[in-house]
N, C-alpha and C positions, 0 to 999 in steps of 0.2 A: 554307196559306201558312205557318202557324206551324212546320211541321216541315220546310220545304224547305232550310233552311240551318242547320247545327249551330253551336253556339256553342263557341268556343275555351275551353280550360281553363286558360290562362296566369294565374298569380297576379298580381293587379295591385298597384301601389304604394298606400300609405295616405295620400295627400295630397289626396284629392278635396275635402275641406272644410278644408284647411289645418291638420289635426291630425296630430300625430306622436307615436308612442309614445316613452317615455323611452329605450328601447334604440335606436330609430332616431336620436334626437337625439344619443346618445353616440357611435354610429357616425359620424355626420356630423361631429361635432366632432373626432374623431380621424382624419379623413381626411387631415390634414396635421399633422406633428409640432407646428407652432406654433399650430394652430387650436383647441386644446382649450379656451382661454379666450375666443376671439374671439366665439363665438356668445352669450356671456352679457354682453357689453359693453353692448349698448343697453338703454336705459331705455324707458319707455312713449313713444308717438308724441306724446302730448299734451305732455309735458315738453320735447320737443325742438322744439316749434313755437313761434316767436316770435309769430306771428299766425295767426289762422285764415283759411285761404284761402276765399274766396266762390265760389260756382258761377258759371261763365261762362254768359253769355246764348247763346253760340254755341260749338259745339264746334270742335275743330281741323280736323275733316273737313267742316265746313260744315253739319252736321245740327243742327237746333234741338232743344233738350232735349225739347219736347212730342212731336216726331216720334219720337225715340228711345223715349220712354216708351210711346207707342202701339204701336210695332213690337214692343218687348220684351213688352208685356203680352199681345199676341196669342200669343206663344210659351208664357208662364208661366201663363196662366189655366187651362190644362189641362197641367200638367207631365208630362214623360215620364221625364226622367232622375233628377232630384234628389228629387221628391216620392215616387217609388217605390223609390228605392234600388236601381235595376237596375244591374248591373255597368257600370262605366265605366273604360276604361284610364287615365284621368286621375285616378280616385278610388279610394276603398277600399270594399269591400263591407261593411265593418264600421264605416262612419262614424258610426253612431249611429241609435237608433229614431226613429220619427216619431210624435208624439201623435195620439191618436185624434181623428178629425174634421178633421184637417189638410186632407185632399183636399176635404171638403165645403166648407170656408171658402175654398178656392182656386177654386171654380167649379162645384161640385156633382157629379153623377154618381152611380154605384152606391155604396151604403153598404157599401163593403168594410170588413172588420173593422178593420184599422188601417193598412195601407200600411207595414209595417216593411220594413227592408232585408233583403235575402235573400242567399244565396250566389251564387257565380259558376258554379254547375253545376245543372242540372236533374235530375240523377240522383243517387240515394242513394249515399253513400260506403260502402265495404265495411266498413272498420274505423274506429274513433275514433281520430283522430290530430291533431297540432298542425298548424295551417295558417296560416302568417303569424303575426299577433299574436292570433289566435283558435283555436278548436277545432272541427273538423268532427266532428259526432257521427253515428255509424252509425245505420241504421234499427233494428237489433237493440237498441241501447242506448236508443233513444228509446222503444221499446215496453217495454222493461224499466222505463224511468222512468215511464211511464204506468201500468204495473201496480203498481209500488211505491207511487206516489202514491195510487192508488185503495185499496190496502190500509191506508196510514197514515190516510187520511180516514175510511175505515170504522171503524178502531180508535178514532180520537178522537171520532167522531160518537156513540159508545156513552155518552160522558160527557155529563151534562145541560148544556145550554147556559149555565145560570147559573153553573155551577162553572168554566167556561173563561175564561182570561184573554183580552184582547184580541188578543194574537198568535195564539193557537190558533184563536180564532174566525175571525180573518182568513184564516189558512191553510186552514180548512175551506171557507170560501165561495170563496176564489180557486181552490182545488184543484177544487172541484166545477165551477166555471165553465170552467176550462181543460179538464177532461175532457169536458164537454159540448159545448164549441165548438170548441176548438183541437186537443185530443188525442183526437178521436173515433176509431171504428173505422177510418175511412178515413185513417190516419195517413200512408200512403205519398203520398197526394195533397198533403200539406202538408210533405213532407220538405224541399223547397227553402226553406221559410220557418223551420224549426226545426233544420235541421242545423248551422247556425252557432250557437255557444253564446252569442255576445254577443246575437244576435237573440232567442234563447230567453229569456235573462235579461231582456231588455228587455220582452218579452211579459208574462213573469211579473210584472215590477215594474208594468206598466200595469194588469193585471188586479188585483193586490194593492192598488194605489192606489185603484182604484175600489171595492174591497171592504172597505175600512177602515171600521168603524163610527164614525160622527161623533157628537160631543157638544158642547154649547155651550162647555164649559170646556176643550176640547181646544186645545192650542196647536200652532203649526206644528212646533215641535221635537218634541213628543210624536208628532205624525202621522209625521214622518220616522223617528223611532226605531222605531215599529211596522213602518213599511214596510221598513227595512233588516233588522230582526230576521226578518220573515216571509220575505223573499226569501232570507235565509241558510238557512232551513229548506228551501226548495226546492232550493238549490244543494247542500245536504248529501244530499238525496234523490237528486239527479242523480249525485253522486259515488258513492253506493252502488249506483245502478243500473249505472253504467259498470263498476265493479269486479265486479259480479255477472255482467254479460253478457260483459264482455271482461277477464278477469283479467290478460291480459298487456298491456293498453293502458297506455302510459307517459305519461298525461296528467293523472293526479291531482295531480301536483306543479306543474302549470301555474299561473301567477299568478292566472288568472281564477277559480280556486277560493279565492283569498285575499280577504279582506273589502275591502281598499283597492282592488283592481283592479276587481272587478265593482261597487263602489260608484259608480265614475264613470258606469256605464251607469245604475244605479238612481236616481242623483241627478237625472236629467232629469225624474223624476216626483215629486221632493220638493218641498215647499212652501217651503223655505227657500233652495232653489237660486236662483241668479241668473237671472232672467227678463229677458233683453235680447233686442233684435231681432237682435243678432249670432249668438245661439246657435241654430243651425239645429235641434239635437236638441230644444230646447224648443219651438220653433215653426217649422214650415216653411211658413209662409204667404208664398209668394213674391211674391204680388200686393202685400200690405201692405208688404213689404220694398221692393219696387220703388217704391211710393208715397213711402217714406221717402227713398229715394235721390234722387228727382226733386222732393221737397218739394211734392207734389201735394195740394190740399186734399182733405179726406176726402169731401166730397160729390161733388166732381168725379171723384174716383177710383172711387167706387162707380158712377157713371154709366158711366165707360169700362169697367169690369168687366162690367156688365150688357150693354153693347153688344158686348163680345167674346164673351160667352156666347151671345148671339143669333146671332152670325155662324157659330159652330162649336161642336160638341159632342165627346163621346169618340169618335164614329165618324169624324168629320172628322179627328181627330188620328190615329186608326188608319189611315185612308186615306193620310194624309201620311206616316206611317211606312213603310207599304208602298211608297210611291212612292220614298222615299229609298233603301230597300233594292233595289228594282228598277233604279233609275238606276245604282246602284253596281255591281249585278250585270251590267249591260249596258254598263258603261264609259261612261256618259253623264253622270257628275257633273262639272260644269264645274271646270276647274283640277285635277282629280284623275284624270287619264287617263294612259295609258302615256307619252306624250311629255313629261309634267311630271315624270317621275322619271328619275334617272340610268341606270336599267336596268329591264328587264322583270321581273327578280326583285324588285327593290325595290318595283315597283308591285304585283306579286302578293302580296307579303308585306303591304303596306298594305291591299290589297283584302280579304284574308283576315281581318285584324284587325278592320276596320271592319264587314264584314259579320257577323262573330260578335257584335260589340258591339250592331249594330242588331237582329240576330235576338233577342238577349237582351232588349232593350227591348220588342220586339214580344211575346215570350212572356210577360213579366212583365205587360205592358199587357192581354193577353187574359186572364190569370188574374184580374186586378182587374176587368175589365170583360168578362166572358164574352159579353155580348150584342152587342158590337161586330162579332163575326165574322158574325152572322146579320142585324144591322140594315142597312137600306139608308140611304144618306146622303140627307137630305132635300134638295129643290132649292134651298132658300134658305140651305143651309150648304155651304160649299166648303172644301177643305183650303187651307192657306196655300201659296201658290206660291213656289217658290224664287226668291231674288234672284240677279241675275248675281253671279259670284263677286267681282268687283272692288267692286261695290256692298256685297255682304255683308261683305267684309273691312273696308271703310270704316265700315260701321255698327257692326260688332262692336268695332273699334278705338275708335270714339267712345263706345260704351257702357262699354268698360273705363276710359277716361279719366274719363268721368262718375262711375263707381263710385269710383275713387281720389279724385276731388275731393269726393265726398260723404262718404267716410270722413274726409278731412282736415277738412272743415267741421264735422263732427259731433264732432270731437276724440276719435274711436274709440280706445279704450284696451284693452290686452290683446294686440294683435297689431300688428306693424310693417308688415303688408301689408293685404290685404283681409280683411274679416270672412267667416265662413263663409256667411252669407246672401248676401253679394255674390258669393262664388264659386259658389253654388248657382244664382243667376240667370244669371251668365255662362255656366256649364256648360250649362244648359237652352237658352239662346238659341245658343251655339255649335253644339250638336247639331242644333237645328232649322234653322240657317242653313247647315248643311253645311260647317262650319269644322272643319278637321282638329285633332287634338289637338295636334300640333306647332305649328301656327299659333297655336292658343289660348295655349299656354305662351309663345310667343315675344312675342305681343303684350302679354301680361301683364308679362313681363320688360321689355319696352321701356318700358311705362308707369312701372315701378318705377325704371328707369334714369333716366327724365325727372324723377321726383320726387326722386331722389337728387341729380341735377344741380341741381335747384332748391333743394336744402337741406331738403326736407321729410323724406326718409328719410336714414338714415345708412348707412354702408357695411356695418355689421353687419346691417342690416335687408335689404340687397340680396344678401348672401352666400348664404342658404339657396336662394333662387330661382336664383341663378347656379349652384349645384351641380345643380339639376334641369335646367337648360338644357344643362350640360355632358353630362349623360346622354344628351340628345337628340343633341348634336353628336357624341358618341362613335360614333353610327351614322350619320355624315353621308352615307355611301354609300347609305343608305335614304331620305334626306330628299328632298322636292320641291326642285326647283331654285329656286322662288320663296321657299320657307322658308329655304333656305340662304342666299339673297342677302339676305333681310331680317335674318336672324340676323347676318350679317357687318357690315351696316350698324349693327346695335345694338352689336355688339362695337367697332366704330370709335368709337361715341359713348361707350361705357363706358370704353374705353381713354383717350379724350381727358379724360373727367371724372376718371378715376383719376390721370392725369398732372398735371391741375389740382390735385387733392388733395395729390399729392406736394409740389408747391410750396407748399401751405398748411401743411404740417406745420411749417415754420419758425415760423409764427405761433402754433401750438398751445401753446408754452411760456408765452405771455403770457395765456392763458385760465385764469382761476382755477377754473373749473367742471371742467377736465379734469385727471385725475391722470396721473402718469407711466405707470402701468400701462395705462390706457386709450389714451393716445398710442401707446405702443409696440405694443400689440396691433393697433390700427388700421393703423399703418404696415405691420406684418407682413402683415395681411390684405390690404391694398392691393397690396403687392408680390407677394403670392402670387397674387392674382387676375390681375394684369398678366402674370405668368409663365405662368399656366394658359391665358390667352387667346393668348399668344405661342406656346405649345407646340401649340396645336390644329392638326391637319393640315389642316383647312379654311382656317384663317388662313394658314398657311404656303404653301398652294396659291396664295392670292391675293398674299401679300407675301413674295417669295422671300427677302428680307433677314432675315426673321424666323428663318430657319434657322440664322443665325450666332448662337451662344450669348452673344456680347458685344453684339449689337445692342440688345437691350432694356436691358441694364445701362447702356450708354452713353447711352441716351435718358433713363433715370431719373437718372443722374448729371448730365446736362446741365440737367435741370429743377431739380434741387437746387442746382447750381452757380448757375444764373441767378437763382434765388429768393435765394440767399445773397448774390449781388452786389447785388441790389435792396435787401435788408435792410441791408447795410452802407452803401449810399448814403443810405438813409433816416436811419440813425443819424448819419452824417457831416453831412448837411444840417441836421438838427436841432441838432447841436452847433456847427455853424458860425454858425448864427443866434444861439445862446446865447453864444457866445465869439467875437465878431467882430473885437475889437481885435487889433492886431498883436502886442502884448506878451502875449496870451493863447494864442499858438499852442501852446506846450507844454502848458498846462493842457488845451486842446481835444484834443490828440493823447492826452494821458493819460486823459481821459474816454473817448475813443474806444476805447483799448485795454481799458479796464475793461468797456466795453459788450461788446466782442468776446469777452473772456475769460468774462464772465457768460453770453453766448449759448452759447459752446462747452460750458461746464460744464453748462448746462441740457440742451443737446442730448444730452451723455453720459448725463444722468440720465433724461431722457424717452425716449430711443431707444437703450437699451444693446445690443439685439440686432442681429445682422447679417442682411442679406438679399442675395440672389444670390450667396450664398457668402461674400464678403469686404467687402461694401459696408455702411457705417455712415454715418448722416447727419452726425455730428459730424466724421468724417474729410473728407467731401466739403466740408461748409460750412467746416471749418477750412482746408482747402487753398485755397478760393476767398477767404476772409477774409485769409488771409496773403499771397495774391498781390497783393491790393489794398492791404493795410496796409503792406507792405514799402516801397512807394514813399513813403508818408506818413512812415514812420520814417526813411528815408534823407533826407528833407528837413530833418531837425534839423541837418544839417551846414551849412545855409544860415542858421542862427539867429544866428551870430556869437559872438564871445567873451563878449559882455555878458549872455548868458542866465542867468537865475536858477538858481543851482546847486541850491537845494532843490527847485525845480520839476524840474530836470533829473534829480535823484536819484529823485523820484517817478515820473517818466517811465521812467527806467532799470529800477525796480523792476517797474512794470507790463510793460514789454517782457520783462523776465527771467521774470516770473510766467507770462506768456502763452506764452512759448517753453517753459518748464518743463511747462505743461500739455500743449503740443503733443507734447513728448517723451514724457510719460507716456501720452498717448492715441494714440501712434504717428501723429501727423499729420505728414506730410513737411514739413520746413523748407527755406527757401532757403539753399542752401549758401554762396551768395555774400555773405549778410548776416551779418556778424561783429558782434555787439552790442558786444563788449568793445572792438574797434577803434573802433567808432563813438562810443563814450562816453569813450574814454580821453582825448582832448584836453580834454574838460571837467573831468575829474578832475585832470589835470595843472594846469589852470588854477586849480582850487580849492586844490590844494596849494601852488601858488606864492602865492596870495593868503594862505592860511593861515600860510605860513612867516612872513610879515611880521606878520600880524595877531596871532599868538600872542606874538611879541616885544612888540607894543604892549600886549597883554593883561597880560603879565608886569609891565611897567612900571606899568601903571595899577592892577593888583591890589596891587603892592608899595606904591605911593603911598598907596592907600586904606588899606592895613593900617597903614602907618606913622603916618598920620594919626590912626587909631583907637587908637594906642598898642599894636599888636600884642596885642590882647586875645584870650585864649584862648577857643575856641568852646565847649568843654563840660568845664570843670574839674570834678573832677580827672581825669576819664576821658580827655579829649582836650585836651592843653595846647597844640596848635598853633593858629595863627590862621586868619582867613578866607581869607587869600591862597592858602593850599594848596588849599582847597576851591574857590575861584574858578578857579584855574589848572587843576586837574584836572577841573572841570565843563566847561571849554572843551575839554579833551582828550577827555573822554567823549562829548561832542556830535560832535566829529570823528571819534572811534572808531566811534560809532553810524552816522555817515555813511558812513565807509569800509568797515565790515564788511558794509554792505548791497550794496556793490558785489562780489558774489561772483563774480569773474571765473572762468570756466572754464578759462582759460589760466593754468597755474601760473606761468609767467614773468611775466605781467602781474600776477598776484596778488601775487607776491613783490615786484615793482617797486613796487606800490602800498603794501605794508607797509613797505618800505625808505624810501620818500619821507615816509610818515606819521612813522615813527620818526625820521627825519632832522629833520623840522620840530619834532617834540616835543623831541629831544635839544638842538637850539639853544635852544629856549625854556627848558629846564631849566638849560641852562649859563648863561643870563642870569639866571635866578632865583637860582641858587647864588651868582653874582657879586654880586648885589644883597644877598642875605642876608649874605654874608661881609664885605661892605664895611665895615659898622660894626666888626666885629672886627678887620679889617685897620688901620682908623684907630686903634683902641685899642692895637694892638700897635705901630704906628709912632710913637705919641705919646711913648714913652720916659718915661712918668710913673712916679714912684716908687710910686704906689698908684693902681690902677684900681678904681673901684666898679662891680660887675657888677649889673645891674637885671633886673627881671621881663622887660623887652623883650628883653634879651640871651638869656635862656633860651628865650623863645618863638621867637626867630629860630632857634636851634639845633634846637628842637623841629620847626620848619617843615622843616628840611633832613631830619631823621629821617622825617617824615610823607611828604614828597615822595619819598623813597627807597622807602618802603613802598608807596605808591600807584603808583609806576612799575612795580614788580613785578607789581601787580595788572593794570595796563594791558597788560604784556607777556604775562601769562597769558591775557588775553582775546584778544590777537592770536595766541596759540598760537606765540610765537616766543621765549618766555623761555629755552628751551634753547639758543637760538642765541648767547646771550651768552658761552657757553663754547667756541663754535666758533672755529676759526682763520679768519681773514679770507681770503677767496679771493685767490690771488696774481694773478688775472686781473682783479680788480675795478678800476675806474677810480680813479686817484689824482689828487686835486685840490689844487693849491697856488695860493693866490690872488695870489702875486707872482712876478716874474721871478727873484728870488733866494730863497735858503733863510733862513728866519726860524725862530728858536729862542726859547723862553722858558726861561731857566736860573734856577730858584728855588733859592737858596742857603738852606737851611733852618737848619742848626746844625752844630756841630762839638763833638767830645768828646775830653777828654785831650790838648788842644794844650800846647804848651811854655809854661812860665811864664816870662815875661821880666821881671817886676816881683816879685821875691822868690817868693812862692807863687802869683802870679796873673799875668794879662795883661789888656790892653785891646784885644781883637782886632777886625779887620775883614777883608774879603776883597776882592782886586781881581780883575778878570777882564780878560784880555788875549788878543788874537789878532794874530800877526805884530808883536809888541811895540807894538801899539796897545791902549792902555787903553780898554776899552768901558765900564766902570763899576765901582763899588765899593759895598759894603754899608755900613750904619751901624756904628758902634763899639759893641761890647758891653763895658761897663766891668767890670773886676775879676772875671774868670771864665776858667777854662780849659775850660768847657763852654758856650760861647756859643750863643745862639739869635738868628737874624737874621730869617728869613722874608722876605727880600728877593728881588725878581726883577729879573734883568738880561736885557734883550732883546738877542739876538746875531744878526747878519746876515752871511752868507758868500755867496760867489758860487754860482750854480747848479751849475756843475761845478767846484767847489773842489777843489784839490789837497790832499794830506794836510797840508801845511804850512799852507795857508790854512784848513783845518778843524780845526786843533789849538787847543784852548782851554787857556790857562794860568790856574790858579786859585792864588792865593797868599794865605795867612793872615798878616796883618801886625799888629805890636803897635804901637798908638798911643802913641808916646813923647812925653811932655809936654816933655821937655827933650832936644833932639837929634833925630836921624834915627829914623824908624821901622824897627823891626827885623822880620826874617821869623820867623814861628812855625812854618811849615810850607808846602809847596807840592805841587800835583799837576797833571797834565794830563788832558785829555779829547779824544778825536777825534770830532768831530761827523759825520764820514763813516761812523761805525759803522752797520751795517745795523739795529741795534736800534731807531734812531730813525725808521726808514722806515715805521713803522705809524702815525705821527702820534698816538700815544697817550703818556701821561706815564709816566716811568720813574724810580723812586727808585734813586739811585746812592750808593755809599759809596766815597770816594776816600781813600787812604792819605796822611796828611800827614807821617808819620814825625817826630815822634810825633803821635798823634792821627788822628781819622777825620772827614772832611768829608762831610756829608749833602746830596746835591742831588736835585732833581726836574727832569728834563729833557724838554721836549716840542717836537717839531718842528711848526711851524704847517702845517696842511693837514687833509685829510680823505680817506677812502676810501669810495667810493660802494658801501657794502656794509652789510647789515642788521647783521651781527654787530658791524661796527666801531661803528656808531652806538649800538648797545646798550652796548657796552663803554665808549665814551666817556661816556655818560650815567651809567653806573654808577660810573665812576672819578671823575666830578665830585663825586658825592655822597660817595664815600668819602674823598676828599682834603679836601672841604670840612668833613666831620665831623671828620677828623683834625686838621685846622688849628684848628678851634674849640676842640677839647679841649686842644690844645697851648697855646692862648692862655689858656684858662680856668686851667689848671693851672700853666702857666709864670708868669702874673702873680702868682698866689698864692705860689707857691714862691720867686719872685724877692724878693717882700717878706719872706717868712719867712727866707730866707737872709741878706737884708741886715740885718734887725733881730737875727737870731740871732748874726751875726758881731759885731755891735756890743756885744750883751750879754756874749758869752764873751770878748771882746778884753780883754786886760789892759793894753794901751798907752794907753787913754784912760779912766782911772778917773773923771775929772770927769763923765762922761756918765751915771754910775750912782748910785743912791742908797746903795750900799754901797761900802766902801772895800776895798783889797786886804788889809788886815789884819783886818778885821771878819769875823765868821763869817757865812756865807751862809744866809739864812733863807727859808722858803717865801714869806712875805709880800713880801720884797724881790724874789724872782724873779717873783712874780705881778705886782708893781707894775712891774717892768721889761718884762714881756711884755704889759702892758695893751693897748697899741696894736695889737700883733700879734694877740692873742686877740680883740679886738674886731672887727678886720678879718676874720679867719677865721670868726668867728660870723656876721658879716654875710653872707659869701659862702655859708656853709652854709645859713643861713636862705632865701636866694634860691634855692639848689639845691633844698632840701627842698620849697619851696613851689611851685616852677614847673617842675622837670625832669619830663618826660613819661616814666612808667615803662614805657610800651609799647615803648620804644626800647632797653631794657637789652641786647637780643640784639645789636643793631648795635654797641653800645659793646663788648661782649665780643668781637666779631669783630675790632675794632681793637686791643684790649688783652686778649689771652688770659690774661695773668697775674692778671687780676682774678677769674677763675673760681673760684680756691681760696678767696678771701675771700667768694665769693657762694654757697658750698657750702650746700646745704639742711641744716638741723639734723637730727641723728640722732634717730630716734623713741626715747623713753625705754624702758628695759628693765625689765621687771617684776622686782622684787627676788627674787621666788620663783623665777624662771626664770633669774637672772643667771649662775648656775653653768653652765647648759646653752647659753649663748650661744656661737655659732660664733666661734672665734678668727679665722677668715678674714674676718669682717665689717669688721674694721679696715682691711683692706687692699683692700676693695671700692672699685671707681672711684667717684669722688664724684658726687652727683647735684646737678644745677644747676637753678635756677628756670627755668621756661619762661615767657616773657613774651609775651603776646598781648592782643588786644583784650578777651578774655573773662576774662583772669586777670591783672588789673592789681593790683600791690600798692602801695597808697597808705600802708600802715601802717608803712613802713620807708623809710630814706634811699635815694636813688637810687645807682646804681653810680657816678656821677660823684664822690660823696663818698669811696667806697672808693678811687678813683683818686687823689684829692687826698691822702688819708691815706697812700697808698703812696708818692707822690712827696715828701711831706714827710719821711717816714722816710728815704728815700733822701738828701734834702738834709742831714738831721742827721747821717747816716753820713759824708757827704763833709766836713762841717764838723769832725767829730770826727777823721777820718782825716788832717786837716792838722796835728794835734798830733804832733810827731816821734816821741815815745816810743810813742804809740798805734799809729802807722803801723808802727814797728819791731816792736811786740808782735804786731800782726796778721800781719806777714810771717813772723816766726819761728815763731808758733804754728800757722799753717796750712800753711806750706811752700809756698805759691804766690807767684807774682809779685804785687808790689804794684801797685795801680792807679796811674794817673799822678799823682793828687793826693797819694796817700801817698808815692809816690817823691819827689816835690818836697819834701814835708815831712821826709822821712828824709834828704834830701840834707844837711841841716845837721849830721848825724852824731851828734846828741844821742840817746842811747838810754835815759837814766834820766829819771824824772819829776821835774820842778821844782814849786815851790809854784804857780807860775801854771798849770801843767798840771793840778795837782789841783783848782784853783779852776774851771777851764774844764770839766773832766769833771764835777764836781759841779753846775755850772750846766746842762750838757747833760742830765745825768740828770733834773734836776728839770723842764726844758723838756719832755722826752719825757713825763713823767707828767702834767704839766699839759695838754699837747695830747691825750693819750689820754683824759683826763677830759673835755676839751672835746668830743672826738668822741663819747664815751660818753654824754654829756648826760643826767645823773641829774637828774630832776625829781620831787621829793617821793618818793624812793625807787624811781621807775620809769625805766628807760632808754628814751629816745626817739630816741637816735642808733644808732650802730653797736654791735653786740653784742660781747662779749669774744671770741667766736670769730672775728669779722671784724677786730677790732683787733689781736689777737695773731697776726698773720700771721708767715709765715717770716721776712719782712724785719724786723719788730719783734723777734722772738726773737733774730735774728742781731745786731742793734744792742744789745738788752739784754745780750746775752752779752758783747759787746765792752766795754760800760760796766762790767759787773761785773768783767771780767778786768783792766781798766785800774785799777779801784778797788783790787783785790786786789794789783796790782803796785805801786802807790805807797804803799800803807799801811805796809810796813816802812821804806821810805826816809823817810817822814814821821815815824815814831817815833824813828828815829836822829837826825834832825836836831833833834827837839825835845829 
């Protein structure tokens, strides 16, 4: 019987006991580009279980656990497959060795030597070669190994035993035992046991473990060390034998010759190795393993084992094996007959494989129990009768479920599936129940799918078994119809479970135990398995729509989409409960957008890779979110105009951030939703409110500042008061608010900036008006002497500070360059009235006609169409009057040239008789110059003299450049007018008192007479009031003028730059001769004034300006002396100025005594004033330096005085 059917020689896979070589695992992990990291994701099964599952009292098939236990025990009490290690298409021939005595503990029988696993062929291999993960050794090499081993033992035995170490002693004992028992003369009879190198190493290790000398002090580690070293000697001897017998054999470099690889086989016999019931190599006691699976008491288990042994023995099992083979040969195996297969060829292939497998079992069994062939089965023992196929399949399925439950209940660690012992029991039962290999694998896969669906296993645990099943499905044309049907139902279950997991991926981001890498890899594995199922030909035969490549993608997208919608509604419901009030709608929507953005950001982080070519979770979820959230965003249009603008800003920023994220992540947006258009009405509403609020803030800040006395905020570094800080703090908050509305539409962005600048410009105009109001009142008071205070300086400092801060705001808006742009001709022009309104500011005049000897008392009248619209105040006794009066003028909207012509006449206020005209000029208000609604400084010829005007048409242009220019000109003119008032008031007093001092027509007013000599004390006494006033003004300027704004002052008065020239560096005397002569002609270097370089150790530039204007006034007074005016005209050869012309009109060209006295007085006044501005205190100058005092104007005046003195000296000597 044993030779009737030959065994096939097909190499079988190495997964019989759930073990895989590292090479196999690497190949499996790289089966798909994204799966290299998938197989290493899972942790131990124990760590993934929330609670341990308890064993069920009744299985899913209705079989009670005790019935299953008894049925399985009948099969495994005399194992055929696993305990012998016979070749099994579902397992590996090199699954591992079996410990000695394992068979005896499993139910008795012949005392076979070991029961080690053997090869899958009964014939000797011709040459030694690599076979799978092991080496097949030829008979020639085995004989050579035997001979070399005998020679080595003989050589070592000559050494006295007392001189041998424990390793050599063990080698001799183990070698002698191998030679006498296993490697006997009849080696060819044992070729199938030792032709596999793994089995040979296992046999050597078993014998060595038994031959190691024992001692009371020996530790397990010492025992294992001796064991490994001794086995290494045998492996080395085997290597030498193969090289000697087969020099061309290319197996010496195989990993089995390396310590780490064969150590795994040897470790089964080590004392420190893990001895667990899951390790089949350490203990193959299937009966005890079954007891553990069903939690049977020990005593009861022993009773059942004895009963099973009484019912049958080795012979009964042999008869059963022959019956299985015979039924298969005669096509009588239930469920495995030709009609059960898709073709006869498929059945024949199955039959051939199964008969070879069974024949192999029979051959091995007869080798282990030779007497079974001759023995006759006793009457009280009968072979196990086969179950009906349907019943057998139910029993086996129930047994698989029970094994999985037992693994879970025991918290089995080290494998995500069944243990090796459970697999051994199931393999034995499947063979004895006549269950095919395909059905066995399919049922195991079904059980794993069920555990995955229950959450016991993870997808990474299921994937290796899924790959095995796919190998079966790849030959679906060879499968039984029933197996294919069952497999398809399992595929349906796993597909449903995978789609459910796809929906759960959105919740993974909220699990702290999961890392982004784990989540991404699991998603890739899930979608990969779905694609593999969808691409199976067997699946596509059942589901035609699966052939469409977009079918699976659409299903997965729909699952993610629906999960995203559910997630969105969960967030919305939660926020709706938290923010239920009506006035919390914006806040609720803002929180919702923040949650959506957070989810999408996490989806991008956790699931960065694509699947199905172009699918990504954040793209699908983002599209679903946006479709739902768009409706909620559009609802803000129903919130009304009273919505909180700060909350609206927060909402806008979150909408913008969400949309920016979508653009960055390539999530499609709703093209019909324009965020800028949606929020534009609320921004316009905010700007309308802000326009009025800022005016109110300006007034409030001014009033508070005035009440506090315009106290400087940080003297001497910052001499402006708090109103500037308050005003620009409000601007900054508005700027922060506005810049956050980063409209993508450039038109809307420019409009927003324009409206902001417009509101700010109006507020600054009001601020300038308030700050200048006090100066205007001073100027209009016509007082002989105005006392300037710290408050006045601080107010001018405020204007400087506001101008500087405005430029910073414009820089922040990135529109500062637009100030120099031409206003757009198409911009909208706004006039608040139905008529044209103008502000005509009559500033001053110079060189007008003198109608009262050498002076006049001028004023200006304004007329249109012979209608006097107004007049200025009277400026007394001057031909260079200053008025600074504003005359409002109104003309029709479409005025003719006659109606728009303005007549300006300078009149002399005659105290006796009619006023006389000093000069006149006209101005056309229809001039296109005024259509820009900005201020324009004009100079009109009075013949003689020049009239200075500032004209502005009332209105505005809705253009950014115009609002910037309007704000800038407000500061410029405010600063200019303040400086004019400062200097003008001081110069007016100096001029008045100086004229009184030098006049010879009222001697009673002076302390010296016309005939007395003029002395310095007399001059100083006469100048006392003037010097005291100037000193008071200078003290106020020095203490309170802000040095940071010198640059702005120089812009208004460029002629001051020469007086502010930086001092030259001193030249070393040793190198003076080598100095470059061109240095004196170099361009002057001016001081740079900014916040970091403030000079507080020198007078402000305003003092220089005052000195310059006083010199100019002294020159004017002197030029009114007729001989001096004539002398200046004849010496210079140029036309005389108006004042000199008036003085020279008297025709007197020689100096009189009164002229001499006036010139002497002027000379002393100049030097006294120079000393006052120099301000020498204890030998140290604290005022202006000599280089600043001796300006070109001073030198010119000094030269005129010296020339006049030289001219009247001879005349004076002749008269004496």
